[in-house]
C-alpha positions in Angstrom: 114.8 285.3 83.1 118.4 284.3 82.1 118.0 280.5 82.1 120.8 279.0 80.1 122.3 282.4 79.2 126.0 281.8 79.9 127.3 284.4 77.6 126.8 288.1 78.5 126.3 289.9 75.1 126.8 293.3 76.8 124.0 294.8 74.6 126.2 294.6 71.5 126.3 292.6 68.2 128.9 290.0 67.8 131.4 292.1 65.8 131.1 295.0 68.2 131.5 292.8 71.2 134.6 291.1 69.9 136.2 294.4 68.9 135.5 295.9 72.3 137.0 292.9 74.2 140.1 292.9 71.9 140.6 296.6 72.6 140.1 296.1 76.3 142.6 293.2 76.3 145.2 295.3 74.5 144.7 298.2 77.1 145.0 295.7 80.0 148.3 294.2 78.6 149.7 297.7 77.8 148.7 299.5 81.1 148.5 296.4 83.4 145.2 297.7 84.9 142.0 299.4 83.6 138.8 300.7 85.1 135.5 299.4 83.7 132.1 298.1 84.7 131.9 294.8 86.5 130.0 293.0 83.8 132.6 294.0 81.1 135.5 293.0 83.5 134.1 289.6 84.1 133.7 289.0 80.4 137.2 290.4 79.7 138.7 288.0 82.2 137.2 285.0 80.3 138.5 286.5 77.0 142.1 287.5 78.1 143.2 284.7 80.4 143.5 282.0 77.6 145.5 284.5 75.6 147.9 285.0 78.6 148.2 281.2 78.9 149.0 280.9 75.2 151.8 283.6 75.6 153.8 281.2 77.9 154.8 279.2 74.8 156.9 281.7 72.8 156.6 280.3 69.3 155.6 281.6 65.9 152.4 279.6 66.1 151.4 281.0 69.5 152.2 284.6 68.4 150.0 284.2 65.3 147.1 282.8 67.4 147.4 285.7 69.9 147.6 288.2 67.1 144.4 286.9 65.6 142.6 287.9 68.8 144.4 291.2 69.6 145.2 292.6 66.1 148.1 294.7 67.5 151.7 293.9 66.9 153.1 296.2 69.6 150.8 294.7 72.2 151.7 291.1 71.1 155.4 291.9 71.3 155.0 293.4 74.8 152.9 290.4 75.9 155.6 287.9 74.9 158.5 290.1 76.0 157.4 291.5 79.4 154.2 289.8 80.6 154.9 286.2 79.8 158.1 285.9 81.9 156.3 287.2 85.0 153.3 284.9 84.7 155.3 281.8 83.8 155.1 280.3 87.3 151.4 281.0 87.8 148.9 278.3 86.7 145.9 280.5 85.9 144.3 283.4 87.7 146.3 286.0 86.0 143.8 288.9 86.7 142.2 290.4 89.7 138.9 292.3 89.9 138.6 295.0 92.6 135.2 296.6 93.1 135.3 300.4 93.3 131.7 301.3 93.9 128.9 302.6 91.6 129.2 305.1 88.8 127.4 308.4 89.1 124.6 308.8 86.5 123.5 305.3 85.7 124.7 303.8 89.0 126.6 301.0 87.2 128.8 298.9 89.4 132.5 299.8 88.6 135.7 297.9 89.2 139.4 297.7 88.6 140.8 294.8 86.6 144.5 294.3 86.8 147.3 291.7 86.2 148.1 290.1 89.5 151.9 289.9 89.1 152.2 293.6 88.2 150.6 294.9 91.4 153.6 296.1 93.5 151.5 296.9 96.6 150.1 293.4 97.0 153.4 291.8 96.2 155.1 293.9 98.9 152.3 292.9 101.4 153.0 289.3 100.5 156.7 289.8 101.1 156.0 291.4 104.4 153.8 288.6 105.4 156.5 286.0 104.6 159.0 288.0 106.5 156.7 288.3 109.5 156.4 284.5 109.5 160.1 284.2 109.4 160.4 286.7 112.2 157.9 284.8 114.3 160.0 281.7 113.7 163.1 283.7 114.5 161.4 285.1 117.6 160.7 281.6 118.8 164.3 280.7 118.1 165.4 283.9 119.8 163.3 283.0 122.9 164.8 279.5 122.9 168.3 281.0 122.6 167.5 283.4 125.5 166.3 280.6 127.6 169.4 278.6 126.8 171.6 281.6 127.7 169.7 282.1 130.9 170.2 278.5 131.8 173.9 278.7 131.0 174.2 281.9 133.1 172.4 280.3 136.0 174.7 277.3 135.8 177.8 279.5 135.5 176.6 281.5 138.6 176.0 278.2 140.5 179.6 277.1 139.6 181.0 280.5 140.6 179.1 280.3 144.0 180.4 276.7 144.5 183.9 277.9 143.8 183.5 280.8 146.2 182.2 278.4 148.9 185.2 276.1 148.3 187.6 279.0 148.5 186.0 280.2 151.7 186.2 276.7 153.3 189.8 276.5 152.2 190.6 279.9 153.8 188.9 278.9 157.0 190.9 275.7 157.1 194.1 277.7 156.5 193.1 280.1 159.3 192.4 277.2 161.7 195.8 275.7 160.8 197.5 279.0 161.5 195.7 279.4 164.8 196.6 275.9 165.8 200.3 276.6 164.9 200.1 279.9 166.9 198.6 278.1 169.9 201.3 275.4 169.7 204.0 278.0 169.5 202.6 279.8 172.6 202.4 276.5 174.5 206.1 275.8 173.6 207.1 279.2 174.7 205.2 278.8 178.0 206.8 275.3 178.5 210.3 276.8 177.9 209.7 279.6 180.3 208.4 277.2 182.9 211.5 275.0 182.5 213.8 278.0 182.8 212.1 279.1 186.0 212.4 275.7 187.5 216.1 275.5 186.6 216.6 278.9 188.2 214.8 277.8 191.3 217.0 274.7 191.6 220.2 276.7 191.0 219.2 279.2 193.7 218.3 276.4 196.1 221.7 274.7 195.6 223.5 277.9 196.2 221.6 278.4 199.4 222.5 274.9 200.6 226.2 275.6 199.8 226.2 278.8 201.8 224.5 277.0 204.8 227.0 274.2 204.7 229.9 276.7 204.5 228.7 278.5 207.5 
């Protein structure tokens, strides 16, 4: 049983275990991801994350402490130059473990341990997710804008219809006025013709009376 056994010795003596974790940490910082067994990856995560936290403070003291664990000047320089600026906004959780199945032979459980901020695929997915959210919000705004445009178009069409109705009513009123004027003109013409005929009748009757009197 493993009661109270919080440290996985990995089947090695203390010196061998420390040297192995130091080399694995250097490889992880240099290559940003390595493939190893799940037990070693979990132990490496506990070993390397305090070192990554220490690299956020770029001072001589921090560099000396990190060098005491890694024992590699080039890796220490790369850690403070390239890795530290990328992890500066992250409060822990600098590494990610991805299980890759079991190894042929001894059937050991294998995994991939990597630095989170150097995985371009996952960061692109996160960017896509954020853009999708903004697109959804933009889609809602677009739907609202479309609804507003539709309402404005309906109101504009209603105004145009009302204007057309008003123009039709005005045209009908004008036509009625013209018809009334035409009817009045016709009546005046008829009245004038009737008066002319009556005058002609009276004149002819007077001439007839004169001829009768002369005879």
